[in-house]
C-alpha positions in Angstrom: 15.6 -105.1 -215.9 13.0 -106.1 -213.4 14.0 -105.7 -209.7 12.1 -107.2 -206.8 12.8 -105.8 -203.3 11.5 -107.4 -200.2 11.0 -105.5 -197.0 10.4 -102.3 -198.9 8.4 -100.6 -196.1 11.5 -100.7 -193.9 14.2 -98.1 -193.7 16.7 -99.9 -196.0 14.1 -101.1 -198.4 12.7 -97.5 -198.8 16.2 -96.2 -199.6 16.9 -99.0 -202.1 13.6 -98.4 -203.9 14.2 -94.7 -204.0 17.7 -95.0 -205.4 16.7 -97.6 -208.1 13.8 -95.5 -209.2 16.1 -92.5 -209.6 18.1 -94.7 -212.0 14.9 -95.6 -213.9 14.9 -99.3 -213.0 11.6 -101.1 -213.0 11.0 -101.8 -209.3 8.5 -104.1 -207.6 8.5 -103.4 -203.9 7.1 -105.9 -201.5 6.3 -106.1 -197.9 3.7 -107.5 -195.5 0.5 -105.4 -195.8 -0.2 -102.1 -197.3 2.4 -99.9 -199.1 3.8 -97.1 -196.9 6.1 -95.7 -199.7 5.5 -92.4 -201.5 6.4 -93.7 -204.9 3.1 -94.9 -206.2 3.0 -92.1 -208.8 6.2 -93.4 -210.5 5.5 -95.5 -213.6 8.5 -97.7 -212.8 7.1 -98.6 -209.4 4.8 -101.4 -208.4 3.7 -102.6 -204.9 2.8 -106.2 -204.1 1.9 -107.4 -200.7 4.0 -110.5 -199.8 4.3 -112.4 -196.6 7.7 -114.1 -196.1 6.0 -116.8 -193.9 3.6 -117.8 -196.7 5.2 -119.8 -199.6 2.1 -119.3 -201.7 2.3 -115.5 -201.4 6.0 -115.7 -202.5 5.1 -118.0 -205.4 2.3 -115.7 -206.6 4.6 -112.7 -206.6 7.3 -114.5 -208.6 4.7 -115.9 -211.1 3.6 -112.3 -211.7 7.0 -110.5 -211.8 9.7 -113.0 -212.9 12.4 -110.7 -211.6 15.9 -110.5 -213.0 17.2 -109.4 -209.6 15.9 -110.0 -206.1 17.1 -107.8 -203.3 16.1 -109.4 -200.1 16.0 -106.7 -197.4 13.0 -108.1 -195.6 13.6 -109.6 -192.2 12.5 -109.7 -188.6 15.4 -107.5 -187.6 15.0 -106.4 -184.0 17.2 -108.7 -181.9 15.0 -108.5 -178.8 11.9 -109.5 -180.8 13.8 -112.4 -182.3 14.8 -113.6 -178.9 11.3 -113.4 -177.6 9.6 -115.0 -180.7 12.2 -117.4 -182.1 9.8 -119.4 -184.1 8.6 -116.4 -186.0 12.1 -115.1 -186.4 13.2 -118.5 -187.9 10.1 -118.6 -190.2 10.8 -115.0 -191.5 14.6 -114.9 -191.6 15.5 -118.5 -192.6 12.5 -120.2 -194.1 11.4 -117.0 -195.9 14.8 -116.7 -197.4 14.8 -120.3 -198.5 11.4 -119.9 -200.2 12.7 -116.8 -202.0 15.7 -118.8 -203.2 13.5 -121.6 -204.5 11.4 -119.2 -206.5 14.4 -117.2 -207.6 15.9 -120.3 -209.0 12.9 -120.9 -211.2 13.6 -117.7 -213.1 17.4 -117.6 -212.5 17.3 -114.3 -210.7 20.4 -112.7 -209.4 19.9 -112.8 -205.6 21.2 -110.1 -203.2 20.8 -110.8 -199.5 21.0 -108.0 -197.0 22.5 -109.6 -193.9 24.0 -108.0 -190.8 27.2 -107.6 -188.7 25.2 -109.4 -186.0 26.6 -112.6 -187.5 29.8 -111.7 -185.5 30.3 -111.5 -181.8 31.6 -107.9 -181.7 34.8 -108.9 -179.8 36.7 -106.8 -182.3 35.6 -104.4 -185.0 36.0 -104.1 -188.8 35.3 -107.7 -189.7 36.0 -108.9 -193.2 34.1 -111.5 -195.3 36.9 -114.0 -194.4 36.4 -113.8 -190.7 34.6 -116.6 -188.9 31.0 -115.6 -187.9 30.1 -116.2 -184.2 26.6 -114.7 -183.6 25.7 -114.1 -179.9 22.0 -113.7 -180.4 19.1 -115.4 -182.2 18.8 -112.7 -184.8 22.4 -113.1 -185.8 22.0 -116.9 -185.9 19.0 -116.7 -188.2 20.8 -114.3 -190.6 23.8 -116.6 -190.6 21.7 -119.6 -191.4 20.1 -117.7 -194.2 23.5 -116.8 -195.5 24.4 -120.5 -195.6 21.3 -121.3 -197.7 22.3 -118.5 -200.1 25.7 -119.9 -200.6 24.0 -123.1 -201.9 22.1 -121.1 -204.5 23.0 -122.3 -208.0 22.8 -119.0 -209.7 24.5 -115.6 -209.1 24.2 -114.2 -205.6 25.7 -111.7 -203.2 25.6 -111.2 -199.5 25.9 -107.7 -198.1 26.5 -107.4 -194.4 25.2 -104.1 -193.1 26.4 -102.3 -190.0 23.8 -102.1 -187.3 23.4 -98.9 -185.4 21.4 -98.4 -182.3 19.4 -101.6 -182.3 
């Protein structure tokens, strides 16, 4: 099984790559720029640079890999940076996700989207998937809009909302 992970240079991406390699999965890790991961010696590991704001970059990676599973952990995830640069946040978090979905559909990949609890307003805790989202910042709004695009994906998908600590 070929697994493609976006945002692999990030904290969550690093952990996912590490755990999948331990289980002997074939992992293609992606991120913008050079690889900062220590797994280059593992025969099941491959790094490809991929820019979520560049549809051609995404297309080239999918042409090369044809992944069975896409784990989309890449994002512009710092709320203050998203507020201060909303255009880039939209391009990365929404448009990048849509481009990944388009390319995933071509090879019928199972799509796993790593979202956030920032899609909720925080008025109460322990939200469930049935609770109505109400983001209070631009980061949460972009992640919610990406979730809506994923719900339209015609093949298998999952949305995982992670708990944010100390952002």
